[in-house]
C-alpha positions as CSV (number, residue, x, y, z in Angstrom):
1,M,28.7,-10.6,10.3
2,G,28.2,-6.9,10.2
3,L,30.8,-4.4,9.4
4,T,30.5,-2.3,12.5
5,S,33.2,-2.8,15.1
6,E,32.3,-3.6,18.7
7,S,32.7,0.1,19.5
8,G,30.0,0.9,16.9
9,V,32.6,2.5,14.5
10,R,32.6,1.7,10.9
11,S,36.0,2.9,9.8
12,E,37.7,2.2,6.6
13,A,40.5,0.3,8.3
14,Y,37.9,-2.0,10.0
15,I,36.1,-2.5,6.7
16,R,39.4,-3.5,5.0
17,Y,40.3,-5.8,7.9
18,R,36.9,-7.6,7.8
19,V,36.8,-8.0,4.0
20,C,40.4,-9.3,3.9
21,Q,39.6,-11.7,6.8
22,E,36.5,-12.9,5.0
23,F,38.2,-13.5,1.7
24,G,41.8,-14.3,2.8
25,W,43.1,-11.3,0.9
26,T,46.2,-9.2,1.6
27,Y,45.9,-5.4,1.7
28,Y,47.2,-5.3,-1.9
29,E,44.7,-7.8,-3.1
30,Y,42.0,-5.7,-1.5
31,M,43.2,-2.5,-3.0
32,S,43.4,-4.0,-6.5
33,Q,39.7,-4.7,-6.5
34,P,37.5,-2.3,-8.4
35,P,35.4,0.0,-6.1
36,F,32.1,-1.2,-7.3
37,F,33.1,-4.8,-6.4
38,I,34.0,-3.7,-2.8
39,E,30.7,-1.9,-2.5
40,E,28.8,-5.1,-3.6
41,I,30.8,-7.1,-1.0
42,L,29.9,-4.6,1.7
43,L,26.2,-4.7,0.8
44,I,26.2,-8.5,1.0
45,M,28.1,-8.6,4.2
46,N,25.8,-6.1,5.8
47,Q,22.8,-8.0,4.6
48,E,24.2,-11.2,6.0
49,G,24.8,-9.5,9.4
50,Q,21.2,-8.3,9.4
51,N,19.9,-11.8,8.6
52,E,22.0,-13.3,11.4
53,K,20.6,-10.7,13.9
54,R,17.1,-11.4,12.8
55,Q,17.6,-15.2,13.1
56,T,19.1,-14.7,16.6
57,R,16.1,-12.6,17.7
58,E,13.7,-15.2,16.3
59,A,15.5,-18.1,18.1
60,E,15.4,-16.1,21.3
61,R,11.7,-15.4,21.0
62,K,11.0,-19.1,20.3
63,A,13.1,-20.1,23.3
64,K,11.1,-17.7,25.5
65,M,7.8,-19.1,24.2
66,A,9.0,-22.7,24.9
67,K,9.9,-21.7,28.5
68,K,6.4,-20.3,29.1
69,R,4.8,-23.6,28.3
């Protein structure tokens, strides 16, 4: 669950949208959070996105190997 939109753009609006979607927050709840907390959330969400991509690549690699047998 990365924070880059399908067009490859990482806009502030898209980041707000994804964080609010993930946590069920309104715009005002998002804006009331301290900046350091939002940064921590973004770091974690980006890491989760990278982990998901890695796991997908690994599963695809394993599937390819199984087909070769």
